[in-house]
TORDODO-438991 format. One record per atom (N, C-alpha, C): atom name; x, y, z; residue number from 1. Coordinates in Angstrom, 1 decimal. Example, Ala and Ser with C-alpha at 12.3 -4.5 7.8 and 13.67 -1.06 7.14 Angstrom:
# residues 2
atom->N, c1->13.2, c2->-5.7, c3->7.8, seq->1
atom->CA, c1->12.3, c2->-4.5, c3->7.8, seq->1
atom->C, c1->13.2, c2->-3.3, c3->7.8, seq->1
atom->N, c1->12.8, c2->-2.2, c3->7.1, seq->2
atom->CA, c1->13.7, c2->-1.1, c3->7.1, seq->2
atom->C, c1->12.9, c2->0.0, c3->7.9, seq->2
//
This chain:
# residues 129
atom->N, c1->19.7, c2->-7.8, c3->2.6, seq->1
atom->CA, c1->18.6, c2->-7.1, c3->3.5, seq->1
atom->C, c1->17.4, c2->-6.9, c3->2.4, seq->1
atom->N, c1->16.3, c2->-7.0, c3->3.3, seq->2
atom->CA, c1->15.1, c2->-6.9, c3->2.4, seq->2
atom->C, c1->14.8, c2->-5.3, c3->1.9, seq->2
atom->N, c1->14.6, c2->-5.2, c3->0.9, seq->3
atom->CA, c1->14.3, c2->-3.7, c3->0.4, seq->3
atom->C, c1->12.6, c2->-3.5, c3->-0.5, seq->3
atom->N, c1->12.3, c2->-2.6, c3->0.1, seq->4
atom->CA, c1->11.2, c2->-2.4, c3->-0.6, seq->4
atom->C, c1->11.1, c2->-0.8, c3->-1.1, seq->4
atom->N, c1->10.8, c2->-0.5, c3->-2.5, seq->5
atom->CA, c1->10.9, c2->0.8, c3->-3.0, seq->5
atom->C, c1->9.7, c2->0.9, c3->-3.7, seq->5
atom->N, c1->9.0, c2->2.2, c3->-3.2, seq->6
atom->CA, c1->7.9, c2->2.9, c3->-3.8, seq->6
atom->C, c1->8.1, c2->3.7, c3->-5.0, seq->6
atom->N, c1->7.4, c2->3.9, c3->-5.7, seq->7
atom->CA, c1->7.1, c2->4.8, c3->-6.9, seq->7
atom->C, c1->5.9, c2->5.2, c3->-7.4, seq->7
atom->N, c1->5.9, c2->6.2, c3->-8.0, seq->8
atom->CA, c1->4.6, c2->6.5, c3->-8.7, seq->8
atom->C, c1->3.6, c2->7.7, c3->-8.1, seq->8
atom->N, c1->3.9, c2->8.4, c3->-7.0, seq->9
atom->CA, c1->3.6, c2->9.1, c3->-6.6, seq->9
atom->C, c1->3.7, c2->10.5, c3->-7.4, seq->9
atom->N, c1->3.0, c2->11.7, c3->-7.1, seq->10
atom->CA, c1->2.8, c2->12.8, c3->-7.8, seq->10
atom->C, c1->1.8, c2->13.8, c3->-7.3, seq->10
atom->N, c1->1.6, c2->14.9, c3->-8.3, seq->11
atom->CA, c1->0.8, c2->15.8, c3->-8.0, seq->11
atom->C, c1->-0.4, c2->15.6, c3->-9.2, seq->11
atom->N, c1->-1.7, c2->15.4, c3->-8.6, seq->12
atom->CA, c1->-2.9, c2->15.1, c3->-9.4, seq->12
atom->C, c1->-3.9, c2->16.1, c3->-9.1, seq->12
atom->N, c1->-4.8, c2->16.4, c3->-9.9, seq->13
atom->CA, c1->-6.0, c2->17.1, c3->-9.6, seq->13
atom->C, c1->-7.2, c2->16.3, c3->-8.9, seq->13
atom->N, c1->-8.1, c2->16.9, c3->-8.1, seq->14
atom->CA, c1->-9.1, c2->16.1, c3->-7.7, seq->14
atom->C, c1->-10.0, c2->15.3, c3->-8.5, seq->14
atom->N, c1->-10.2, c2->14.3, c3->-8.5, seq->15
atom->CA, c1->-11.0, c2->13.2, c3->-9.6, seq->15
atom->C, c1->-9.9, c2->12.3, c3->-10.5, seq->15
atom->N, c1->-8.7, c2->12.7, c3->-10.4, seq->16
atom->CA, c1->-7.7, c2->12.1, c3->-11.2, seq->16
atom->C, c1->-7.2, c2->10.8, c3->-10.5, seq->16
atom->N, c1->-6.4, c2->10.1, c3->-11.2, seq->17
atom->CA, c1->-5.8, c2->8.8, c3->-10.7, seq->17
atom->C, c1->-4.3, c2->8.7, c3->-10.6, seq->17
atom->N, c1->-3.8, c2->8.0, c3->-9.9, seq->18
atom->CA, c1->-2.5, c2->7.5, c3->-9.8, seq->18
atom->C, c1->-2.3, c2->6.2, c3->-9.4, seq->18
atom->N, c1->-1.3, c2->5.4, c3->-10.1, seq->19
atom->CA, c1->-1.0, c2->4.0, c3->-9.6, seq->19
atom->C, c1->0.5, c2->4.0, c3->-9.0, seq->19
atom->N, c1->0.6, c2->3.6, c3->-7.7, seq->20
atom->CA, c1->1.8, c2->3.4, c3->-6.9, seq->20
atom->C, c1->2.2, c2->1.9, c3->-7.2, seq->20
atom->N, c1->3.6, c2->2.0, c3->-7.1, seq->21
atom->CA, c1->4.3, c2->0.5, c3->-7.3, seq->21
atom->C, c1->5.0, c2->0.5, c3->-5.9, seq->21
atom->N, c1->5.2, c2->-0.9, c3->-5.5, seq->22
atom->CA, c1->6.2, c2->-1.2, c3->-4.3, seq->22
atom->C, c1->7.0, c2->-2.5, c3->-4.9, seq->22
atom->N, c1->8.0, c2->-2.0, c3->-5.2, seq->23
atom->CA, c1->8.8, c2->-3.2, c3->-5.7, seq->23
atom->C, c1->9.6, c2->-4.0, c3->-4.5, seq->23
atom->N, c1->9.7, c2->-5.3, c3->-4.3, seq->24
atom->CA, c1->10.0, c2->-5.8, c3->-3.3, seq->24
atom->C, c1->11.5, c2->-6.7, c3->-3.7, seq->24
atom->N, c1->12.6, c2->-6.9, c3->-2.6, seq->25
atom->CA, c1->13.6, c2->-7.6, c3->-3.3, seq->25
atom->C, c1->14.2, c2->-8.2, c3->-2.0, seq->25
atom->N, c1->14.9, c2->-9.5, c3->-2.2, seq->26
atom->CA, c1->15.6, c2->-10.0, c3->-1.1, seq->26
atom->C, c1->14.8, c2->-10.8, c3->0.1, seq->26
atom->N, c1->13.6, c2->-11.3, c3->-0.3, seq->27
atom->CA, c1->12.7, c2->-12.0, c3->0.6, seq->27
atom->C, c1->11.7, c2->-12.7, c3->-0.4, seq->27
atom->N, c1->11.2, c2->-14.0, c3->0.4, seq->28
atom->CA, c1->10.4, c2->-15.0, c3->-0.4, seq->28
atom->C, c1->9.1, c2->-14.2, c3->-0.3, seq->28
atom->N, c1->9.0, c2->-13.5, c3->-1.5, seq->29
atom->CA, c1->7.5, c2->-12.8, c3->-1.7, seq->29
atom->C, c1->6.5, c2->-13.5, c3->-1.3, seq->29
atom->N, c1->6.1, c2->-14.7, c3->-1.8, seq->30
atom->CA, c1->4.7, c2->-15.2, c3->-1.5, seq->30
atom->C, c1->4.5, c2->-15.5, c3->0.0, seq->30
atom->N, c1->5.5, c2->-15.4, c3->0.9, seq->31
atom->CA, c1->5.2, c2->-15.6, c3->2.3, seq->31
atom->C, c1->5.0, c2->-14.5, c3->3.1, seq->31
atom->N, c1->4.7, c2->-13.4, c3->2.4, seq->32
atom->CA, c1->4.4, c2->-12.2, c3->2.9, seq->32
atom->C, c1->3.1, c2->-11.4, c3->2.7, seq->32
atom->N, c1->2.6, c2->-10.7, c3->3.6, seq->33
atom->CA, c1->1.4, c2->-9.8, c3->3.4, seq->33
atom->C, c1->2.2, c2->-8.4, c3->3.0, seq->33
atom->N, c1->1.7, c2->-7.7, c3->2.1, seq->34
atom->CA, c1->2.0, c2->-6.3, c3->1.8, seq->34
atom->C, c1->1.0, c2->-5.2, c3->2.1, seq->34
atom->N, c1->1.2, c2->-4.4, c3->2.8, seq->35
atom->CA, c1->0.3, c2->-3.2, c3->3.1, seq->35
atom->C, c1->0.7, c2->-1.9, c3->2.5, seq->35
atom->N, c1->-0.2, c2->-1.1, c3->2.4, seq->36
atom->CA, c1->0.0, c2->0.4, c3->2.0, seq->36
atom->C, c1->-0.6, c2->1.3, c3->3.1, seq->36
atom->N, c1->0.4, c2->2.0, c3->3.4, seq->37
atom->CA, c1->0.0, c2->3.3, c3->4.6, seq->37
atom->C, c1->0.1, c2->4.4, c3->4.0, seq->37
atom->N, c1->-0.5, c2->5.6, c3->4.5, seq->38
atom->CA, c1->-0.3, c2->7.0, c3->4.3, seq->38
atom->C, c1->-0.2, c2->7.9, c3->5.6, seq->38
atom->N, c1->0.5, c2->8.8, c3->5.2, seq->39
atom->CA, c1->0.6, c2->9.9, c3->6.4, seq->39
atom->C, c1->0.5, c2->11.2, c3->5.8, seq->39
atom->N, c1->-0.3, c2->11.8, c3->6.4, seq->40
atom->CA, c1->-0.5, c2->13.3, c3->6.2, seq->40
atom->C, c1->0.2, c2->14.2, c3->7.2, seq->40
atom->N, c1->0.6, c2->15.3, c3->7.0, seq->41
atom->CA, c1->1.4, c2->16.0, c3->7.8, seq->41
atom->C, c1->0.5, c2->16.3, c3->9.0, seq->41
atom->N, c1->1.0, c2->16.1, c3->10.4, seq->42
atom->CA, c1->0.4, c2->16.2, c3->11.6, seq->42
atom->C, c1->-0.5, c2->15.3, c3->11.9, seq->42
atom->N, c1->-0.5, c2->14.2, c3->11.0, seq->43
atom->CA, c1->-1.5, c2->13.1, c3->11.4, seq->43
atom->C, c1->-1.0, c2->11.8, c3->11.6, seq->43
atom->N, c1->-1.6, c2->10.8, c3->12.0, seq->44
atom->CA, c1->-1.1, c2->9.6, c3->12.3, seq->44
atom->C, c1->-0.9, c2->8.6, c3->11.1, seq->44
atom->N, c1->0.1, c2->7.9, c3->11.0, seq->45
atom->CA, c1->-0.1, c2->6.8, c3->10.1, seq->45
atom->C, c1->-1.3, c2->6.1, c3->9.7, seq->45
atom->N, c1->-1.8, c2->5.9, c3->8.7, seq->46
atom->CA, c1->-3.3, c2->5.2, c3->8.5, seq->46
atom->C, c1->-3.0, c2->4.2, c3->7.4, seq->46
atom->N, c1->-3.6, c2->3.0, c3->8.0, seq->47
atom->CA, c1->-3.5, c2->2.0, c3->7.0, seq->47
atom->C, c1->-4.5, c2->2.2, c3->5.8, seq->47
atom->N, c1->-4.3, c2->1.8, c3->4.7, seq->48
atom->CA, c1->-5.2, c2->2.2, c3->3.6, seq->48
atom->C, c1->-5.6, c2->0.7, c3->2.8, seq->48
atom->N, c1->-4.7, c2->-0.1, c3->2.6, seq->49
atom->CA, c1->-5.0, c2->-1.5, c3->2.1, seq->49
atom->C, c1->-3.9, c2->-2.4, c3->2.3, seq->49
atom->N, c1->-4.3, c2->-3.8, c3->2.1, seq->50
atom->CA, c1->-3.2, c2->-4.9, c3->2.1, seq->50
atom->C, c1->-3.4, c2->-5.9, c3->1.4, seq->50
atom->N, c1->-2.6, c2->-6.8, c3->1.1, seq->51
atom->CA, c1->-2.7, c2->-7.8, c3->0.4, seq->51
atom->C, c1->-1.8, c2->-9.1, c3->0.7, seq->51
atom->N, c1->-2.5, c2->-10.3, c3->0.6, seq->52
atom->CA, c1->-1.7, c2->-11.7, c3->0.9, seq->52
atom->C, c1->-0.8, c2->-11.9, c3->-0.4, seq->52
atom->N, c1->0.2, c2->-11.9, c3->-0.6, seq->53
atom->CA, c1->1.1, c2->-12.5, c3->-1.7, seq->53
atom->C, c1->0.9, c2->-14.0, c3->-1.9, seq->53
atom->N, c1->0.3, c2->-14.6, c3->-1.1, seq->54
atom->CA, c1->0.2, c2->-16.0, c3->-1.3, seq->54
atom->C, c1->-1.2, c2->-16.5, c3->-1.6, seq->54
atom->N, c1->-2.3, c2->-15.9, c3->-1.4, seq->55
atom->CA, c1->-3.6, c2->-16.2, c3->-2.0, seq->55
atom->C, c1->-4.1, c2->-15.1, c3->-2.5, seq->55
atom->N, c1->-3.5, c2->-13.9, c3->-2.6, seq->56
atom->CA, c1->-4.4, c2->-12.9, c3->-3.2, seq->56
atom->C, c1->-5.3, c2->-12.1, c3->-2.5, seq->56
atom->N, c1->-5.7, c2->-12.4, c3->-1.4, seq->57
atom->CA, c1->-6.8, c2->-11.7, c3->-0.6, seq->57
atom->C, c1->-6.5, c2->-10.6, c3->-0.2, seq->57
atom->N, c1->-7.5, c2->-9.7, c3->-0.1, seq->58
atom->CA, c1->-7.3, c2->-8.0, c3->0.0, seq->58
atom->C, c1->-8.0, c2->-7.5, c3->1.2, seq->58
atom->N, c1->-7.8, c2->-6.2, c3->1.5, seq->59
atom->CA, c1->-8.7, c2->-5.6, c3->2.4, seq->59
atom->C, c1->-8.2, c2->-4.1, c3->2.3, seq->59
atom->N, c1->-9.4, c2->-3.1, c3->2.5, seq->60
atom->CA, c1->-9.2, c2->-2.1, c3->2.3, seq->60
atom->C, c1->-9.8, c2->-1.0, c3->3.5, seq->60
atom->N, c1->-9.5, c2->0.0, c3->3.8, seq->61
atom->CA, c1->-9.9, c2->0.8, c3->5.0, seq->61
atom->C, c1->-11.2, c2->1.5, c3->4.3, seq->61
atom->N, c1->-12.3, c2->2.1, c3->5.1, seq->62
atom->CA, c1->-13.6, c2->2.3, c3->4.4, seq->62
atom->C, c1->-13.4, c2->3.6, c3->3.7, seq->62
atom->N, c1->-12.3, c2->4.6, c3->4.0, seq->63
atom->CA, c1->-12.0, c2->5.8, c3->3.1, seq->63
atom->C, c1->-11.7, c2->5.5, c3->1.8, seq->63
atom->N, c1->-11.0, c2->4.4, c3->1.5, seq->64
atom->CA, c1->-10.7, c2->4.2, c3->0.0, seq->64
atom->C, c1->-11.5, c2->3.1, c3->-0.7, seq->64
atom->N, c1->-12.2, c2->2.4, c3->0.1, seq->65
atom->CA, c1->-13.0, c2->1.2, c3->-0.6, seq->65
atom->C, c1->-13.8, c2->1.7, c3->-1.6, seq->65
atom->N, c1->-13.7, c2->0.9, c3->-2.8, seq->66
atom->CA, c1->-14.4, c2->1.4, c3->-4.1, seq->66
atom->C, c1->-13.7, c2->2.2, c3->-5.1, seq->66
atom->N, c1->-12.6, c2->3.0, c3->-4.3, seq->67
atom->CA, c1->-11.7, c2->4.0, c3->-5.3, seq->67
atom->C, c1->-10.5, c2->3.4, c3->-5.6, seq->67
atom->N, c1->-9.8, c2->2.7, c3->-4.5, seq->68
atom->CA, c1->-8.4, c2->2.2, c3->-4.6, seq->68
atom->C, c1->-8.4, c2->0.6, c3->-4.9, seq->68
atom->N, c1->-7.6, c2->0.1, c3->-5.5, seq->69
atom->CA, c1->-7.4, c2->-1.5, c3->-5.9, seq->69
atom->C, c1->-6.0, c2->-1.7, c3->-5.6, seq->69
atom->N, c1->-5.8, c2->-2.8, c3->-5.0, seq->70
atom->CA, c1->-4.4, c2->-3.3, c3->-4.4, seq->70
atom->C, c1->-4.4, c2->-4.7, c3->-5.6, seq->70
atom->N, c1->-3.1, c2->-4.8, c3->-6.1, seq->71
atom->CA, c1->-2.9, c2->-5.9, c3->-6.8, seq->71
atom->C, c1->-1.4, c2->-6.2, c3->-6.9, seq->71
atom->N, c1->-1.1, c2->-7.3, c3->-7.5, seq->72
atom->CA, c1->0.2, c2->-7.7, c3->-7.4, seq->72
atom->C, c1->0.8, c2->-8.5, c3->-8.6, seq->72
atom->N, c1->2.0, c2->-8.2, c3->-8.9, seq->73
atom->CA, c1->2.6, c2->-9.3, c3->-10.1, seq->73
atom->C, c1->3.8, c2->-10.0, c3->-9.2, seq->73
atom->N, c1->3.4, c2->-11.0, c3->-8.8, seq->74
atom->CA, c1->4.4, c2->-11.8, c3->-7.8, seq->74
atom->C, c1->5.7, c2->-12.2, c3->-8.7, seq->74
atom->N, c1->5.5, c2->-12.4, c3->-10.1, seq->75
atom->CA, c1->6.8, c2->-12.7, c3->-10.8, seq->75
atom->C, c1->7.8, c2->-11.5, c3->-10.8, seq->75
atom->N, c1->7.2, c2->-10.4, c3->-10.5, seq->76
atom->CA, c1->8.1, c2->-9.1, c3->-10.6, seq->76
atom->C, c1->8.2, c2->-8.6, c3->-9.0, seq->76
atom->N, c1->7.4, c2->-9.3, c3->-8.1, seq->77
atom->CA, c1->7.6, c2->-9.0, c3->-6.9, seq->77
atom->C, c1->7.2, c2->-7.6, c3->-6.5, seq->77
atom->N, c1->6.2, c2->-7.2, c3->-7.1, seq->78
atom->CA, c1->5.6, c2->-5.9, c3->-7.3, seq->78
atom->C, c1->4.3, c2->-5.7, c3->-6.8, seq->78
atom->N, c1->3.9, c2->-4.9, c3->-5.7, seq->79
atom->CA, c1->2.6, c2->-4.8, c3->-5.3, seq->79
atom->C, c1->2.1, c2->-3.4, c3->-5.9, seq->79
atom->N, c1->0.9, c2->-3.2, c3->-6.5, seq->80
atom->CA, c1->0.4, c2->-1.9, c3->-6.9, seq->80
atom->C, c1->-0.7, c2->-1.4, c3->-6.1, seq->80
atom->N, c1->-0.9, c2->-0.2, c3->-6.1, seq->81
atom->CA, c1->-2.1, c2->0.4, c3->-5.5, seq->81
atom->C, c1->-2.6, c2->1.4, c3->-6.4, seq->81
atom->N, c1->-3.7, c2->1.1, c3->-7.3, seq->82
atom->CA, c1->-4.5, c2->1.9, c3->-8.1, seq->82
atom->C, c1->-5.3, c2->2.8, c3->-7.4, seq->82
atom->N, c1->-5.1, c2->4.1, c3->-7.8, seq->83
atom->CA, c1->-5.8, c2->5.2, c3->-6.9, seq->83
atom->C, c1->-6.8, c2->6.1, c3->-8.0, seq->83
atom->N, c1->-8.0, c2->5.7, c3->-7.8, seq->84
atom->CA, c1->-9.0, c2->6.4, c3->-8.8, seq->84
atom->C, c1->-9.7, c2->7.7, c3->-7.9, seq->84
atom->N, c1->-10.2, c2->8.5, c3->-8.5, seq->85
atom->CA, c1->-11.4, c2->9.7, c3->-8.0, seq->85
atom->C, c1->-10.4, c2->10.2, c3->-6.8, seq->85
atom->N, c1->-9.3, c2->10.5, c3->-6.8, seq->86
atom->CA, c1->-8.5, c2->11.0, c3->-5.8, seq->86
atom->C, c1->-9.2, c2->12.4, c3->-5.3, seq->86
atom->N, c1->-9.0, c2->12.5, c3->-3.9, seq->87
atom->CA, c1->-9.6, c2->13.6, c3->-3.4, seq->87
atom->C, c1->-8.5, c2->14.4, c3->-2.5, seq->87
atom->N, c1->-8.6, c2->15.7, c3->-2.2, seq->88
atom->CA, c1->-7.3, c2->16.2, c3->-1.5, seq->88
atom->C, c1->-7.2, c2->15.6, c3->0.0, seq->88
atom->N, c1->-8.0, c2->15.0, c3->0.3, seq->89
atom->CA, c1->-7.8, c2->14.3, c3->1.7, seq->89
atom->C, c1->-7.0, c2->13.0, c3->1.6, seq->89
atom->N, c1->-6.8, c2->12.7, c3->0.1, seq->90
atom->CA, c1->-6.0, c2->11.3, c3->0.1, seq->90
atom->C, c1->-4.5, c2->12.0, c3->0.2, seq->90
atom->N, c1->-4.1, c2->13.1, c3->0.2, seq->91
atom->CA, c1->-2.9, c2->13.8, c3->0.1, seq->91
atom->C, c1->-2.0, c2->13.3, c3->1.4, seq->91
atom->N, c1->-0.5, c2->12.8, c3->1.0, seq->92
atom->CA, c1->0.0, c2->12.5, c3->1.9, seq->92
atom->C, c1->1.2, c2->11.5, c3->1.3, seq->92
atom->N, c1->2.2, c2->11.1, c3->2.3, seq->93
atom->CA, c1->3.0, c2->10.4, c3->1.8, seq->93
atom->C, c1->2.6, c2->8.8, c3->1.9, seq->93
atom->N, c1->3.0, c2->8.1, c3->0.9, seq->94
atom->CA, c1->2.3, c2->6.7, c3->0.9, seq->94
atom->C, c1->3.6, c2->5.8, c3->1.1, seq->94
atom->N, c1->3.3, c2->4.8, c3->1.8, seq->95
atom->CA, c1->4.3, c2->3.9, c3->2.3, seq->95
atom->C, c1->3.9, c2->2.5, c3->1.8, seq->95
atom->N, c1->4.8, c2->1.3, c3->1.6, seq->96
atom->CA, c1->4.4, c2->0.1, c3->1.6, seq->96
atom->C, c1->5.1, c2->-0.6, c3->2.7, seq->96
atom->N, c1->4.7, c2->-1.8, c3->3.1, seq->97
atom->CA, c1->5.4, c2->-2.4, c3->4.2, seq->97
atom->C, c1->5.0, c2->-3.8, c3->4.1, seq->97
atom->N, c1->5.9, c2->-4.8, c3->4.8, seq->98
atom->CA, c1->5.7, c2->-6.3, c3->4.4, seq->98
atom->C, c1->5.9, c2->-6.9, c3->5.7, seq->98
atom->N, c1->5.2, c2->-7.9, c3->6.0, seq->99
atom->CA, c1->5.3, c2->-8.8, c3->7.1, seq->99
atom->C, c1->5.1, c2->-10.1, c3->6.8, seq->99
atom->N, c1->5.9, c2->-11.1, c3->7.5, seq->100
atom->CA, c1->5.7, c2->-12.7, c3->7.3, seq->100
atom->C, c1->4.3, c2->-12.9, c3->7.6, seq->100
atom->N, c1->3.6, c2->-13.7, c3->6.9, seq->101
atom->CA, c1->2.1, c2->-13.8, c3->7.0, seq->101
atom->C, c1->1.8, c2->-14.8, c3->7.8, seq->101
atom->N, c1->1.9, c2->-14.8, c3->8.9, seq->102
atom->CA, c1->1.6, c2->-15.9, c3->9.9, seq->102
atom->C, c1->0.1, c2->-16.1, c3->9.9, seq->102
atom->N, c1->-0.6, c2->-15.0, c3->10.0, seq->103
atom->CA, c1->-1.9, c2->-15.1, c3->10.0, seq->103
atom->C, c1->-2.6, c2->-14.7, c3->8.8, seq->103
atom->N, c1->-3.5, c2->-15.5, c3->8.0, seq->104
atom->CA, c1->-4.0, c2->-14.8, c3->6.6, seq->104
atom->C, c1->-4.6, c2->-13.8, c3->6.5, seq->104
atom->N, c1->-4.5, c2->-12.8, c3->5.8, seq->105
atom->CA, c1->-5.1, c2->-11.8, c3->5.5, seq->105
atom->C, c1->-6.5, c2->-12.0, c3->5.5, seq->105
atom->N, c1->-7.2, c2->-13.1, c3->4.7, seq->106
atom->CA, c1->-8.4, c2->-13.5, c3->4.5, seq->106
atom->C, c1->-9.1, c2->-13.6, c3->5.8, seq->106
atom->N, c1->-8.4, c2->-13.9, c3->6.9, seq->107
atom->CA, c1->-9.4, c2->-14.1, c3->8.1, seq->107
atom->C, c1->-9.0, c2->-13.1, c3->9.1, seq->107
atom->N, c1->-7.5, c2->-12.5, c3->9.1, seq->108
atom->CA, c1->-7.1, c2->-11.7, c3->10.1, seq->108
atom->C, c1->-7.3, c2->-10.3, c3->9.7, seq->108
atom->N, c1->-7.4, c2->-10.0, c3->8.4, seq->109
atom->CA, c1->-7.6, c2->-8.7, c3->8.0, seq->109
atom->C, c1->-6.1, c2->-7.9, c3->7.6, seq->109
atom->N, c1->-6.1, c2->-6.7, c3->7.7, seq->110
atom->CA, c1->-4.8, c2->-6.1, c3->7.6, seq->110
atom->C, c1->-3.9, c2->-5.9, c3->8.9, seq->110
atom->N, c1->-2.7, c2->-6.3, c3->8.9, seq->111
atom->CA, c1->-1.9, c2->-6.0, c3->9.9, seq->111
atom->C, c1->-1.8, c2->-4.7, c3->10.3, seq->111
atom->N, c1->-1.4, c2->-4.1, c3->11.7, seq->112
atom->CA, c1->-1.3, c2->-3.0, c3->12.0, seq->112
atom->C, c1->-0.1, c2->-2.5, c3->11.8, seq->112
atom->N, c1->0.2, c2->-1.1, c3->11.8, seq->113
atom->CA, c1->1.3, c2->-0.7, c3->11.3, seq->113
atom->C, c1->2.7, c2->-1.2, c3->12.1, seq->113
atom->N, c1->2.5, c2->-1.4, c3->13.5, seq->114
atom->CA, c1->3.6, c2->-1.8, c3->14.4, seq->114
atom->C, c1->3.9, c2->-3.1, c3->13.9, seq->114
atom->N, c1->3.1, c2->-4.3, c3->13.3, seq->115
atom->CA, c1->3.3, c2->-5.4, c3->13.1, seq->115
atom->C, c1->4.4, c2->-5.6, c3->12.0, seq->115
atom->N, c1->4.4, c2->-4.6, c3->11.1, seq->116
atom->CA, c1->5.1, c2->-4.9, c3->9.8, seq->116
atom->C, c1->6.7, c2->-4.7, c3->10.2, seq->116
atom->N, c1->7.3, c2->-5.4, c3->9.3, seq->117
atom->CA, c1->8.7, c2->-5.7, c3->9.4, seq->117
atom->C, c1->9.5, c2->-4.9, c3->8.8, seq->117
atom->N, c1->9.1, c2->-4.6, c3->7.7, seq->118
atom->CA, c1->9.8, c2->-4.0, c3->6.6, seq->118
atom->C, c1->9.0, c2->-2.7, c3->6.1, seq->118
atom->N, c1->9.7, c2->-1.5, c3->5.9, seq->119
atom->CA, c1->9.2, c2->-0.4, c3->5.3, seq->119
atom->C, c1->9.9, c2->0.3, c3->4.1, seq->119
atom->N, c1->9.1, c2->0.6, c3->3.1, seq->120
atom->CA, c1->9.6, c2->1.5, c3->2.1, seq->120
atom->C, c1->10.0, c2->2.9, c3->2.4, seq->120
atom->N, c1->10.6, c2->3.6, c3->1.6, seq->121
atom->CA, c1->10.9, c2->5.1, c3->2.0, seq->121
atom->C, c1->9.7, c2->6.2, c3->1.8, seq->121
atom->N, c1->8.8, c2->5.5, c3->1.1, seq->122
atom->CA, c1->7.5, c2->6.5, c3->0.9, seq->122
atom->C, c1->7.7, c2->7.1, c3->-0.4, seq->122
atom->N, c1->6.4, c2->7.5, c3->-0.9, seq->123
atom->CA, c1->6.2, c2->8.3, c3->-2.1, seq->123
atom->C, c1->5.2, c2->9.3, c3->-1.8, seq->123
atom->N, c1->5.4, c2->10.5, c3->-2.4, seq->124
atom->CA, c1->4.4, c2->11.7, c3->-2.1, seq->124
atom->C, c1->3.1, c2->11.8, c3->-3.2, seq->124
atom->N, c1->2.0, c2->11.9, c3->-2.5, seq->125
atom->CA, c1->0.9, c2->12.0, c3->-3.3, seq->125
atom->C, c1->0.3, c2->13.3, c3->-2.9, seq->125
atom->N, c1->0.1, c2->14.1, c3->-3.6, seq->126
atom->CA, c1->-0.8, c2->15.6, c3->-3.7, seq->126
atom->C, c1->-1.6, c2->15.8, c3->-4.5, seq->126
atom->N, c1->-2.9, c2->15.9, c3->-3.8, seq->127
atom->CA, c1->-4.3, c2->16.0, c3->-4.5, seq->127
atom->C, c1->-4.6, c2->17.4, c3->-4.5, seq->127
atom->N, c1->-4.8, c2->18.0, c3->-5.6, seq->128
atom->CA, c1->-5.2, c2->19.4, c3->-5.5, seq->128
atom->C, c1->-6.7, c2->19.7, c3->-5.7, seq->128
atom->N, c1->-7.3, c2->20.4, c3->-5.3, seq->129
atom->CA, c1->-8.9, c2->20.7, c3->-5.3, seq->129
atom->C, c1->-9.0, c2->21.7, c3->-6.4, seq->129
//
């Protein structure tokens, strides 16, 4: 069974940084697109960033562009989300998800939440002001 395990969340002050990791197992990593989502209490799940594991193309939501960077280590089957200049509005549970990349991220952009096949359990990020 496919597994995605997030780690790296925590409590940080505004302006600080965190790096989240998403470790994948039991699927052919470079055939999948990986996405990061977040959900704050009482709010809908929001797409943050995504990456093609095959060609490395990436995309970001406007709210994090310039502050967050997604990257991967395909040998380790791990995708990272470097988050800089964190703000209280970045607080939430962060999830990674995987979908077989039938349409390339480079042309299609990030897949919508409902399109992803596999999800991790989430890691909490709390940013204090």
